[in-house]
DRENTORKOL-3810 file (N, C-alpha, C; in nm, 4 decimals):
REM DRENTORKOL-3810
@n.u->-0.5280; n.v->0.2944; n.w->-1.0759; ca.u->-0.6506; ca.v->0.3470; ca.w->-1.1359; c.u->-0.7681; c.v->0.3031; c.w->-1.0452
@n.u->-0.8523; n.v->0.3942; n.w->-1.0129; ca.u->-0.9742; ca.v->0.3638; ca.w->-0.9364; c.u->-1.0942; c.v->0.3717; c.w->-1.0286
@n.u->-1.2132; n.v->0.3549; n.w->-0.9701; ca.u->-1.3383; ca.v->0.3462; ca.w->-1.0470; c.u->-1.3625; c.v->0.4775; c.w->-1.1250
@n.u->-1.3405; n.v->0.5919; n.w->-1.0573; ca.u->-1.3671; ca.v->0.7176; ca.w->-1.1277; c.u->-1.2655; c.v->0.7416; c.w->-1.2417
@n.u->-1.1422; n.v->0.6984; n.w->-1.2259; ca.u->-1.0425; ca.v->0.7088; ca.w->-1.3297; c.u->-1.0879; c.v->0.6169; c.w->-1.4453
@n.u->-1.1378; n.v->0.4972; n.w->-1.4172; ca.u->-1.1783; ca.v->0.4085; ca.w->-1.5234; c.u->-1.2999; c.v->0.4662; c.w->-1.5948
@n.u->-1.3969; n.v->0.5247; n.w->-1.5308; ca.u->-1.5099; ca.v->0.5879; ca.w->-1.5920; c.u->-1.4645; c.v->0.7007; c.w->-1.6839
@n.u->-1.3758; n.v->0.7850; n.w->-1.6348; ca.u->-1.3235; ca.v->0.8936; ca.w->-1.7191; c.u->-1.2501; c.v->0.8474; c.w->-1.8419
@n.u->-1.1653; n.v->0.7424; n.w->-1.8296; ca.u->-1.0898; ca.v->0.6927; ca.w->-1.9405; c.u->-1.1835; c.v->0.6329; c.w->-2.0446
@n.u->-1.2777; n.v->0.5472; n.w->-2.0018; ca.u->-1.3739; ca.v->0.4824; ca.w->-2.0939; c.u->-1.4592; c.v->0.5847; c.w->-2.1616
@n.u->-1.5065; n.v->0.6846; n.w->-2.0862; ca.u->-1.5937; ca.v->0.7885; ca.w->-2.1438; c.u->-1.5194; c.v->0.8659; c.w->-2.2513
@n.u->-1.3930; n.v->0.8978; n.w->-2.2255; ca.u->-1.3151; ca.v->0.9753; ca.w->-2.3242; c.u->-1.2912; c.v->0.8870; c.w->-2.4496
@n.u->-1.2533; n.v->0.7603; n.w->-2.4327; ca.u->-1.2231; ca.v->0.6756; ca.w->-2.5490; c.u->-1.3531; c.v->0.6406; c.w->-2.6254
@n.u->-1.4652; n.v->0.6338; n.w->-2.5606; ca.u->-1.5927; ca.v->0.6039; ca.w->-2.6273; c.u->-1.6670; c.v->0.7259; c.w->-2.6727
@n.u->-1.6143; n.v->0.8415; n.w->-2.6417; ca.u->-1.6830; ca.v->0.9687; ca.w->-2.6718; c.u->-1.8255; c.v->0.9696; c.w->-2.6141
@n.u->-1.8372; n.v->0.9363; n.w->-2.4925; ca.u->-1.9641; ca.v->0.9237; ca.w->-2.4284; c.u->-1.9618; c.v->1.0091; c.w->-2.2947
@n.u->-2.0764; n.v->1.0318; n.w->-2.2389; ca.u->-2.0818; ca.v->1.1120; ca.w->-2.1106; c.u->-2.0346; c.v->1.0232; c.w->-1.9985
@n.u->-1.9792; n.v->1.0895; n.w->-1.8946; ca.u->-1.9331; ca.v->1.0195; ca.w->-1.7773; c.u->-2.0449; c.v->0.9524; c.w->-1.7013
@n.u->-2.1620; n.v->1.0160; n.w->-1.6980; ca.u->-2.2739; ca.v->0.9584; ca.w->-1.6239; c.u->-2.3263; c.v->0.8316; c.w->-1.6897
@n.u->-2.3356; n.v->0.8313; n.w->-1.8258; ca.u->-2.3779; ca.v->0.7118; ca.w->-1.8941; c.u->-2.2775; c.v->0.6018; c.w->-1.8834
@n.u->-2.1506; n.v->0.6371; n.w->-1.8917; ca.u->-2.0413; ca.v->0.5381; ca.w->-1.8802; c.u->-2.0422; c.v->0.4792; c.w->-1.7415
@n.u->-2.0608; n.v->0.5637; n.w->-1.6406; ca.u->-2.0675; ca.v->0.5159; ca.w->-1.4971; c.u->-2.1828; c.v->0.4169; c.w->-1.4725
@n.u->-2.2902; n.v->0.4461; n.w->-1.5372; ca.u->-2.4104; ca.v->0.3541; ca.w->-1.5290; c.u->-2.3777; c.v->0.2244; c.w->-1.5886
@n.u->-2.3162; n.v->0.2268; n.w->-1.7076; ca.u->-2.2811; ca.v->0.1015; ca.w->-1.7801; c.u->-2.1834; c.v->0.0188; c.w->-1.6991
@n.u->-2.0774; n.v->0.0865; n.w->-1.6475; ca.u->-1.9803; ca.v->0.0089; ca.w->-1.5698; c.u->-2.0443; c.v->-0.0473; c.w->-1.4405
@n.u->-2.1271; n.v->0.0286; n.w->-1.3728; ca.u->-2.2001; ca.v->-0.0172; ca.w->-1.2548; c.u->-2.2857; c.v->-0.1425; c.w->-1.2829
@n.u->-2.3580; n.v->-0.1410; n.w->-1.3992; ca.u->-2.4415; ca.v->-0.2519; ca.w->-1.4398; c.u->-2.3558; c.v->-0.3761; c.w->-1.4769
@n.u->-2.2416; n.v->-0.3474; n.w->-1.5438; ca.u->-2.1547; ca.v->-0.4585; ca.w->-1.5810; c.u->-2.1037; c.v->-0.5254; c.w->-1.4515
@n.u->-2.0544; n.v->-0.4483; n.w->-1.3573; ca.u->-2.0036; ca.v->-0.5059; ca.w->-1.2324; c.u->-2.1132; c.v->-0.5795; c.w->-1.1556
@n.u->-2.2307; n.v->-0.5287; n.w->-1.1584; ca.u->-2.3436; ca.v->-0.5912; ca.w->-1.0876; c.u->-2.3761; c.v->-0.7262; c.w->-1.1509
@n.u->-2.3754; n.v->-0.7291; n.w->-1.2842; ca.u->-2.4026; ca.v->-0.8529; ca.w->-1.3606; c.u->-2.2944; c.v->-0.9582; c.w->-1.3380
@n.u->-2.1697; n.v->-0.9158; n.w->-1.3368; ca.u->-2.0592; ca.v->-1.0115; ca.w->-1.3016; c.u->-2.0767; c.v->-1.0631; c.w->-1.1677
@n.u->-2.1110; n.v->-0.9804; n.w->-1.0681; ca.u->-2.1255; ca.v->-1.0172; ca.w->-0.9289; c.u->-2.2417; c.v->-1.1216; c.w->-0.9189
@n.u->-2.3514; n.v->-1.0941; n.w->-0.9901; ca.u->-2.4668; ca.v->-1.1852; ca.w->-0.9826; c.u->-2.4321; c.v->-1.3240; c.w->-1.0355
@n.u->-2.3569; n.v->-1.3286; n.w->-1.1509; ca.u->-2.3167; ca.v->-1.4543; ca.w->-1.2116; c.u->-2.2259; c.v->-1.5292; c.w->-1.1150
@n.u->-2.1316; n.v->-1.4629; n.w->-1.0498; ca.u->-2.0352; ca.v->-1.5268; ca.w->-0.9627; c.u->-2.1144; c.v->-1.5763; c.w->-0.8341
@n.u->-2.2126; n.v->-1.5051; n.w->-0.7898; ca.u->-2.2891; ca.v->-1.5473; ca.w->-0.6725; c.u->-2.3717; c.v->-1.6730; c.w->-0.7028
@n.u->-2.4002; n.v->-1.7006; n.w->-0.8315; ca.u->-2.4691; ca.v->-1.8190; ca.w->-0.8724; c.u->-2.3765; c.v->-1.9332; c.w->-0.8976
@n.u->-2.2433; n.v->-1.9115; n.w->-0.8822; ca.u->-2.1456; ca.v->-2.0127; ca.w->-0.9033; c.u->-2.0985; c.v->-2.0234; c.w->-1.0458
@n.u->-2.1391; n.v->-1.9327; n.w->-1.1358; ca.u->-2.1032; ca.v->-1.9335; ca.w->-1.2730; c.u->-1.9680; c.v->-1.8627; c.w->-1.2899
@n.u->-1.8939; n.v->-1.8977; n.w->-1.3948; ca.u->-1.7729; ca.v->-1.8271; ca.w->-1.4242; c.u->-1.8056; c.v->-1.7257; c.w->-1.5337
@n.u->-1.7219; n.v->-1.6174; n.w->-1.5358; ca.u->-1.7362; ca.v->-1.5091; ca.w->-1.6314; c.u->-1.6073; c.v->-1.4988; c.w->-1.7106
@n.u->-1.6185; n.v->-1.5182; n.w->-1.8427; ca.u->-1.4986; ca.v->-1.5255; ca.w->-1.9280; c.u->-1.5038; c.v->-1.4117; c.w->-2.0300
@n.u->-1.3909; n.v->-1.3351; n.w->-2.0362; ca.u->-1.3682; ca.v->-1.2347; ca.w->-2.1350; c.u->-1.2514; c.v->-1.2811; c.w->-2.2198
@n.u->-1.2711; n.v->-1.3295; n.w->-2.3396; ca.u->-1.1636; ca.v->-1.3804; ca.w->-2.4252; c.u->-1.0551; c.v->-1.2787; c.w->-2.4430
@n.u->-0.9357; n.v->-1.3147; n.w->-2.4148; ca.u->-0.8200; ca.v->-1.2262; ca.w->-2.4211; c.u->-0.7928; c.v->-1.1505; c.w->-2.2987
@n.u->-0.8970; n.v->-1.1295; n.w->-2.2120; ca.u->-0.8773; ca.v->-1.0537; ca.w->-2.0905; c.u->-0.8579; c.v->-1.1500; c.w->-1.9740
@n.u->-0.9528; n.v->-1.2377; n.w->-1.9497; ca.u->-0.9394; ca.v->-1.3331; ca.w->-1.8406; c.u->-1.0679; c.v->-1.3932; c.w->-1.7969
@n.u->-1.0631; n.v->-1.4796; n.w->-1.6932; ca.u->-1.1823; ca.v->-1.5518; ca.w->-1.6464; c.u->-1.1931; c.v->-1.5337; c.w->-1.4977
@n.u->-1.3095; n.v->-1.4907; n.w->-1.4505; ca.u->-1.3441; ca.v->-1.4837; ca.w->-1.3066; c.u->-1.4169; c.v->-1.6149; c.w->-1.2800
@n.u->-1.3824; n.v->-1.6814; n.w->-1.1690; ca.u->-1.4533; ca.v->-1.7977; ca.w->-1.1284; c.u->-1.4608; c.v->-1.8101; c.w->-0.9810
@n.u->-1.5487; n.v->-1.8971; n.w->-0.9286; ca.u->-1.5649; ca.v->-1.9164; ca.w->-0.7829; c.u->-1.5108; c.v->-2.0544; c.w->-0.7487
@n.u->-1.4265; n.v->-2.0630; n.w->-0.6425; ca.u->-1.3722; ca.v->-2.1903; ca.w->-0.5995; c.u->-1.4008; c.v->-2.2050; c.w->-0.4528
@n.u->-1.4136; n.v->-2.3305; n.w->-0.4117; ca.u->-1.4341; ca.v->-2.3644; ca.w->-0.2686; c.u->-1.3033; c.v->-2.3775; c.w->-0.2007
@n.u->-1.2814; n.v->-2.3104; n.w->-0.0929; ca.u->-1.1586; ca.v->-2.3247; ca.w->-0.0103; c.u->-1.1978; c.v->-2.4133; c.w->0.1125
@n.u->-1.1270; n.v->-2.5154; n.w->0.1321; ca.u->-1.1564; ca.v->-2.6122; ca.w->0.2386; c.u->-1.1249; c.v->-2.5489; c.w->0.3743
@n.u->-1.1940; n.v->-2.6042; n.w->0.4746; ca.u->-1.1615; ca.v->-2.5639; ca.w->0.6166; c.u->-1.0242; c.v->-2.6122; c.w->0.6527
@n.u->-0.9530; n.v->-2.5351; n.w->0.7334; ca.u->-0.8261; ca.v->-2.5714; ca.w->0.7697; c.u->-0.7888; c.v->-2.5144; c.w->0.9105
@n.u->-0.6737; n.v->-2.5576; n.w->0.9637; ca.u->-0.6273; ca.v->-2.5088; ca.w->1.0903; c.u->-0.5171; c.v->-2.4045; c.w->1.0667
@n.u->-0.5279; n.v->-2.2869; n.w->1.1297; ca.u->-0.4280; ca.v->-2.1872; ca.w->1.1165; c.u->-0.3800; c.v->-2.1429; c.w->1.2584
@n.u->-0.2984; n.v->-2.0430; n.w->1.2546; ca.u->-0.2450; ca.v->-1.9902; ca.w->1.3821; c.u->-0.2716; c.v->-1.8381; c.w->1.3954
@n.u->-0.3103; n.v->-1.7996; n.w->1.5159; ca.u->-0.3303; ca.v->-1.6600; ca.w->1.5417; c.u->-0.1927; c.v->-1.5992; c.w->1.5490
@n.u->-0.1518; n.v->-1.5032; n.w->1.4636; ca.u->-0.0202; ca.v->-1.4504; ca.w->1.4638; c.u->0.0175; c.v->-1.3794; c.w->1.5943
@n.u->-0.0787; n.v->-1.3269; n.w->1.6683; ca.u->-0.0491; ca.v->-1.2504; ca.w->1.7888; c.u->-0.0257; c.v->-1.3447; c.w->1.9073
@n.u->-0.1040; n.v->-1.4518; n.w->1.9192; ca.u->-0.0916; ca.v->-1.5448; ca.w->2.0339; c.u->-0.0250; c.v->-1.6757; c.w->2.0029
@n.u->-0.0222; n.v->-1.7137; n.w->1.8743; ca.u->0.0297; ca.v->-1.8392; ca.w->1.8401; c.u->-0.0584; c.v->-1.9542; c.w->1.8570
@n.u->-0.1825; n.v->-1.9307; n.w->1.9091; ca.u->-0.2788; ca.v->-2.0385; ca.w->1.9286; c.u->-0.3379; c.v->-2.0857; c.w->1.7967
@n.u->-0.3610; n.v->-2.2221; n.w->1.7962; ca.u->-0.4244; ca.v->-2.2729; ca.w->1.6766; c.u->-0.5699; c.v->-2.2317; c.w->1.6684
@n.u->-0.6215; n.v->-2.2124; n.w->1.5499; ca.u->-0.7632; ca.v->-2.1773; ca.w->1.5353; c.u->-0.8147; c.v->-2.2447; c.w->1.4081
@n.u->-0.9465; n.v->-2.2643; n.w->1.4074; ca.u->-1.0067; ca.v->-2.3269; ca.w->1.2916; c.u->-1.0481; c.v->-2.2131; c.w->1.1929
@n.u->-1.0132; n.v->-2.2339; n.w->1.0691; ca.u->-1.0513; ca.v->-2.1355; ca.w->0.9652; c.u->-1.1619; c.v->-2.2087; c.w->0.8838
@n.u->-1.2778; n.v->-2.1553; n.w->0.8802; ca.u->-1.3905; ca.v->-2.2243; ca.w->0.8139; c.u->-1.3748; c.v->-2.2294; c.w->0.6625
@n.u->-1.4451; n.v->-2.3268; n.w->0.6014; ca.u->-1.4523; ca.v->-2.3366; ca.w->0.4562; c.u->-1.5284; c.v->-2.2122; c.w->0.4001
@n.u->-1.4854; n.v->-2.1667; n.w->0.2832; ca.u->-1.5568; ca.v->-2.0548; ca.w->0.2204; c.u->-1.5328; c.v->-2.0593; c.w->0.0704
@n.u->-1.6133; n.v->-1.9842; n.w->0.0000; ca.u->-1.5948; ca.v->-1.9687; ca.w->-0.1464; c.u->-1.5148; c.v->-1.8411; c.w->-0.1719
@n.u->-1.4195; n.v->-1.8506; n.w->-0.2669; ca.u->-1.3447; ca.v->-1.7361; ca.w->-0.2999; c.u->-1.3474; c.v->-1.7068; c.w->-0.4500
@n.u->-1.3323; n.v->-1.5839; n.w->-0.4893; ca.u->-1.3341; ca.v->-1.5484; ca.w->-0.6324; c.u->-1.1836; c.v->-1.5529; c.w->-0.6799
@n.u->-1.1652; n.v->-1.6218; n.w->-0.7935; ca.u->-1.0341; ca.v->-1.6269; ca.w->-0.8561; c.u->-1.0390; c.v->-1.5602; c.w->-0.9910
@n.u->-0.9222; n.v->-1.5064; n.w->-1.0320; ca.u->-0.9148; ca.v->-1.4483; ca.w->-1.1607; c.u->-0.7920; c.v->-1.5062; c.w->-1.2313
@n.u->-0.8158; n.v->-1.5592; n.w->-1.3518; ca.u->-0.6992; ca.v->-1.6136; ca.w->-1.4337; c.u->-0.6914; c.v->-1.5266; c.w->-1.5585
@n.u->-0.5793; n.v->-1.4542; n.w->-1.5671; ca.u->-0.5644; ca.v->-1.3577; ca.w->-1.6780; c.u->-0.5489; c.v->-1.4352; c.w->-1.8130
@n.u->-0.6043; n.v->-1.3714; n.w->-1.9162; ca.u->-0.5925; ca.v->-1.4296; ca.w->-2.0507; c.u->-0.4529; c.v->-1.4004; c.w->-2.1089
@n.u->-0.4272; n.v->-1.4586; n.w->-2.2248; ca.u->-0.2938; ca.v->-1.4479; ca.w->-2.2834; c.u->-0.2669; c.v->-1.3016; c.w->-2.3222
@n.u->-0.3647; n.v->-1.2296; n.w->-2.3812; ca.u->-0.3440; ca.v->-1.0951; ca.w->-2.4232; c.u->-0.3100; c.v->-1.0041; c.w->-2.3016
@n.u->-0.3833; n.v->-1.0227; n.w->-2.1952; ca.u->-0.3605; ca.v->-0.9433; ca.w->-2.0737; c.u->-0.2236; c.v->-0.9691; c.w->-2.0134
@n.u->-0.1851; n.v->-1.0958; n.w->-2.0055; ca.u->-0.0527; ca.v->-1.1353; ca.w->-1.9560; c.u->0.0553; c.v->-1.0748; c.w->-2.0409
@n.u->0.0359; n.v->-1.0768; n.w->-2.1748; ca.u->0.1393; ca.v->-1.0249; ca.w->-2.2619; c.u->0.1534; c.v->-0.8734; c.w->-2.2458
@n.u->0.0414; n.v->-0.8066; n.w->-2.2311; ca.u->0.0421; ca.v->-0.6604; ca.w->-2.2116; c.u->0.1097; c.v->-0.6224; c.w->-2.0783
@n.u->0.0840; n.v->-0.6998; n.w->-1.9723; ca.u->0.1473; ca.v->-0.6729; ca.w->-1.8428; c.u->0.2949; c.v->-0.6953; c.w->-1.8483
@n.u->0.3403; n.v->-0.7980; n.w->-1.9188; ca.u->0.4807; ca.v->-0.8327; ca.w->-1.9274; c.u->0.5498; c.v->-0.7225; c.w->-2.0161
@n.u->0.4838; n.v->-0.6750; n.w->-2.1169; ca.u->0.5400; ca.v->-0.5707; ca.w->-2.2017; c.u->0.5607; c.v->-0.4453; c.w->-2.1203
@n.u->0.4578; n.v->-0.4077; n.w->-2.0388; ca.u->0.4635; ca.v->-0.2825; ca.w->-1.9577; c.u->0.5748; c.v->-0.2954; c.w->-1.8592
@n.u->0.5983; n.v->-0.4174; n.w->-1.8030; ca.u->0.7018; ca.v->-0.4376; ca.w->-1.7020; c.u->0.8428; c.v->-0.4140; c.w->-1.7637
@n.u->0.8629; n.v->-0.4562; n.w->-1.8872; ca.u->0.9901; ca.v->-0.4435; ca.w->-1.9523; c.u->1.0266; c.v->-0.3002; c.w->-1.9807
@n.u->0.9247; n.v->-0.2148; n.w->-2.0058; ca.u->0.9487; ca.v->-0.0769; ca.w->-2.0357; c.u->1.0064; c.v->0.0038; c.w->-1.9201
@n.u->0.9730; n.v->-0.0400; n.w->-1.7963; ca.u->1.0161; ca.v->0.0380; ca.w->-1.6787; c.u->1.1579; c.v->0.0263; c.w->-1.6504
END
């Protein structure tokens, strides 16, 4: 599912226009992005939690040359699924 598929599905289920739904989804994503950029976590009970974690600097290898290289420290976004989301994913996996 891509963004336009999500907009269509939400608009259909909410009985709303696609343009209004698209605006709401854009604003929601922008708000989540702003919170994460401030270092805050975003939690949706039953769905999951988005958080920012610091990844330490480390030494890696260039796969083409085999030379060692320094990988700088950076912040990464993590997602921890909630119990309801995990249960739904496992249920879907069993049906296949």
